[in-house]
N, C-alpha and C positions, 0 to 999 in steps of 0.2 A: 503565641501563635506564630506559625510559618506558613507561607504560600508559596506554591510552585506553579508557574506557568509553562506550559509547554508549546513552543513555537511549531506548528504543523504546516508551515507555509511551504516547505520542501518534501513534506510527507508522501505525497503521490508519487514524486519522482524517486524516493529512496526506499519504498516498500520492496521487500524481498519477494519476488514472485513465486519461488519455490515453496517458500513458507506459506505464502497466502493460498497456493493450490492445496497444500496439506491441511490448512485450516478449514477450507471449504469442504474437503472430504471428511475431516474429523466432526464438522458441524452438520453432517448428514446430506450435503448437496450431492445429487445424483452424479455418477461418474460421467456420464455423457455431457451434462452441463459444464462440469469443470474441464473436461477435454475441450469443449467448444470454446471456452473462455480462454484456456490455454493457447488453443490455436489462433485466437484473435490477437494475442499478444506476441506470438512468434514472429520473427522477421521484421520487427519494428526498428527503423532507421530514423535517423534525424540529421540535420544538416545546420551549420551556423552561417549567418549572412551578415557580413560587415557593411556592405553598401548594397546598391541596387542590382548589383550583378547576380547571376544565377550561381548558387552554392556549388561547388565542385567537389567538396569532401564531405562524404556521408559516413556515418558511423552507426554501429549497432547499439540499440538501446535494450539492456538486459534486466533493468531493475524498475520498479515502479508501475504505475497504472496508467493507461493511455489518458492524457488530458483531452477532456471535452467528451469522452466516451460516456454515454448515459449509465452504464453499468460501473464506472469508476467510483462514485460516491458510496454505493451500496457495497462494493468490494472493499473499500477502504474502511467502512464502519465496522464490517465483519472483522476485518484484520486488527484494527486497533482495538476492539471490544475484547477480542480473544487474548491479545497481549496484556491488556489490563486485568482480564479475570485471572491469568496466570500469574501475573506480577503482584496483584494485591494480597493474596495469602502469604507471600514471602517477605512482606513488610510489615504485616499487621502487627507482630510481636514488637515492633519499633514504636507503636502507637501512631502510626501513619493512618489517617483516614481520608477516603476519597469523597469528594462531592462533585456531582455533575451538574452542569447548567447548560 
């Protein structure tokens, strides 16, 4: 028996947004809702601060879901569920089974 654990600690930050929007549409989310969620994620910027001074260097964030956003857990769950559902049949012939907890 083999066990595989997947570290999802950086998962929110690395999710492909364009793929997420496609997944939402394919799962039947209304276009207006998907467009609204996309708009909320556009123009996201971030800065790093090494000391107590104001950050002066901002950069665009083009991947991942917004940390602290109430929609982020739902978006991520839909995203990862779809990936697992697509991946599962591709490995079933190898005798790999999925157990969720």
